[in-house]
VOGU-3710 file (C-alpha; in Angstrom, 3 decimals, decimal comma):
1> msgnnkypqv> 29,074/-45,581/-31,388  30,383/-43,765/-34,453  33,956/-44,431/-35,362  35,676/-41,170/-34,223  33,226/-40,318/-31,308  34,490/-41,087/-27,910  30,906/-40,914/-26,442  27,782/-42,652/-27,919  24,856/-40,547/-28,751  22,764/-40,429/-25,602
11> vfhlteqsfq> 19,299/-39,167/-25,093  19,257/-37,477/-21,561  16,214/-37,295/-19,451  17,261/-34,951/-16,707  15,319/-35,231/-13,349  14,947/-32,090/-11,192  17,706/-33,344/-9,018  20,157/-34,238/-11,677  19,601/-30,898/-13,269  20,013/-28,960/-10,063
21> qlyrmywkkv> 23,325/-31,021/-9,624  24,539/-30,066/-13,237  23,613/-26,379/-12,510  25,583/-26,256/-9,161  28,530/-28,001/-10,901  28,792/-25,905/-14,095  27,053/-22,548/-13,532  30,185/-20,689/-12,425  32,313/-22,144/-15,095  29,675/-21,348/-17,826
31> faicyhtlrd> 29,518/-17,719/-16,443  33,213/-17,560/-16,447  33,326/-18,520/-20,338  30,735/-15,961/-21,007  32,480/-13,300/-18,927  35,778/-13,885/-20,302  34,720/-12,811/-23,928  32,062/-10,160/-22,923  33,564/-8,593/-19,780  30,086/-7,734/-18,667
41> ediaaelsqd> 28,672/-9,479/-15,522  25,157/-8,851/-16,026  25,266/-10,092/-19,694  27,327/-13,111/-18,729  24,903/-14,069/-15,908  21,947/-13,784/-18,319  23,491/-15,839/-20,814  24,405/-18,457/-18,352  20,949/-18,565/-17,054  19,582/-18,789/-20,809
51> ifeslwkrrn> 21,847/-21,821/-21,396  20,583/-23,775/-18,321  16,973/-22,740/-19,089  17,174/-24,135/-22,498  18,778/-27,239/-21,154  15,923/-27,690/-18,644  13,352/-27,000/-21,387  14,772/-29,693/-23,573  15,505/-32,038/-20,722  13,333/-34,904/-22,230
61> slqinvsieq> 14,723/-34,840/-25,738  18,243/-33,793/-25,435  20,659/-35,980/-27,516  24,163/-35,475/-26,847  27,188/-37,309/-28,363  29,923/-35,724/-26,137  30,329/-35,375/-22,473  27,782/-33,256/-20,752  30,535/-30,901/-19,806  31,732/-30,476/-23,205
71> yifrsaklev> 28,121/-29,925/-24,457  27,411/-27,269/-21,729  30,780/-25,453/-22,484  30,076/-25,547/-26,058  26,715/-24,132/-25,578  28,115/-21,393/-23,662  30,628/-20,493/-26,343  27,846/-20,509/-28,973  25,578/-18,380/-26,907  28,361/-15,883/-26,545
81> feycrttsnr> 28,983/-15,994/-30,438  25,398/-15,571/-31,160  25,151/-12,574/-28,709  28,073/-10,867/-30,158  26,786/-11,444/-33,665  23,381/-10,065/-33,089  24,894/-7,036/-31,070  27,289/-6,495/-33,880  24,603/-6,384/-36,489  22,607/-4,031/-34,482
91> qkhlqnviqn> 25,484/-1,736/-34,017  26,329/-1,855/-37,804  22,656/-0,992/-38,588  22,703/1,994/-36,113  26,052/3,019/-37,478  24,516/3,001/-41,059  21,595/5,060/-40,069  23,902/7,582/-38,320  26,112/7,838/-41,222  23,111/8,391/-43,778
101> qstegtyted> 21,901/11,127/-41,458  25,352/12,671/-41,355  25,509/13,089/-45,176  22,342/15,253/-45,025  23,989/17,790/-42,746  21,807/17,122/-39,663  24,041/14,536/-37,913  24,657/16,467/-34,551  21,161/17,680/-34,108  19,581/14,247/-35,185
111> tlnynelykt> 22,119/12,471/-32,942  21,257/14,827/-30,012  17,474/14,147/-30,537  17,943/10,462/-31,031  19,957/10,232/-27,698  17,327/12,292/-25,808  14,459/10,166/-27,183  16,375/7,010/-26,347  16,865/8,210/-22,703  13,106/9,299/-22,440
121> inrlinrlpy> 11,958/5,900/-23,797  14,121/4,120/-21,341  12,882/6,208/-18,297  9,260/5,420/-19,397  9,945/1,840/-19,906  11,577/1,752/-16,352  8,081/2,966/-15,194  6,170/0,062/-16,673  5,450/-3,204/-14,543  8,339/-5,508/-14,593
131> ksqevyrlsq> 6,826/-8,254/-16,893  5,652/-5,367/-19,362  9,465/-4,101/-19,308  10,739/-7,577/-19,809  8,522/-8,289/-22,843  9,218/-4,938/-24,488  13,119/-5,214/-24,270  13,016/-8,657/-25,610  10,766/-7,550/-28,473  12,113/-4,101/-29,309
141> qqgldkksia> 15,672/-4,062/-28,307  16,627/-7,670/-28,819  14,290/-8,188/-31,773  12,644/-11,445/-30,493  9,324/-12,582/-31,940  6,259/-13,181/-29,788  6,757/-17,132/-29,959  10,503/-16,836/-28,646  9,560/-14,396/-25,911  6,734/-16,550/-24,667
151> sallisektv> 9,170/-19,456/-24,650  11,879/-17,489/-22,916  9,515/-16,234/-20,281  7,533/-19,305/-19,936  4,283/-17,340/-20,761  1,762/-17,708/-23,356  1,891/-15,578/-26,599  -1,383/-13,914/-25,776  0,324/-12,657/-22,567  3,259/-11,388/-24,678
161> eyhlykalnf> 0,763/-9,566/-26,887  -0,953/-8,068/-23,793  2,424/-6,716/-22,272  3,508/-5,407/-25,688  0,210/-3,587/-26,242  0,378/-2,241/-22,756  3,934/-0,949/-23,027  3,440/0,473/-26,624  0,306/2,262/-25,533  1,909/3,646/-22,359
171> lrdnlavd> 4,992/4,865/-24,647  2,559/6,433/-27,193  0,417/8,292/-24,511  3,673/9,618/-22,719  5,594/10,512/-26,023  2,579/12,171/-27,618  3,476/15,612/-29,071  0,839/18,385/-28,389
//
């Protein structure tokens, strides 16, 4: 045990039963941490699920030197921070693009065109099979690479490629200008 640590570093080997118990004990609290900052139930629920999914995936190699409760709560705060950081960066990038367009005098027209295209793409994406929608959104809207998507959805990278190919071809065919 290190000098200032109250808990020794422990390698956790979660069984399915102990994981389910942790999930039942802490899911609502993790959700509350996420929701308190984000004020969006869907995103808070998604981040909470991601935290527990990550915990489960790393169940045989997890090394924790604090209480499991502290670890889970810290994970929730870090997940929220990372979500805010990536969302903020994406927003800044979009704002820069819009500012650059406005200096060219076509801001209003371009913004209207962008908004219309964005709505059309979202309508088309909603017509895709669920798994293709999921893969497309993780790739194109959240910026995840194929390996991360495969890991997050528990599918192979080839399956990710298939769904991306399917989604992009569908969009290309349905957005084609005559």
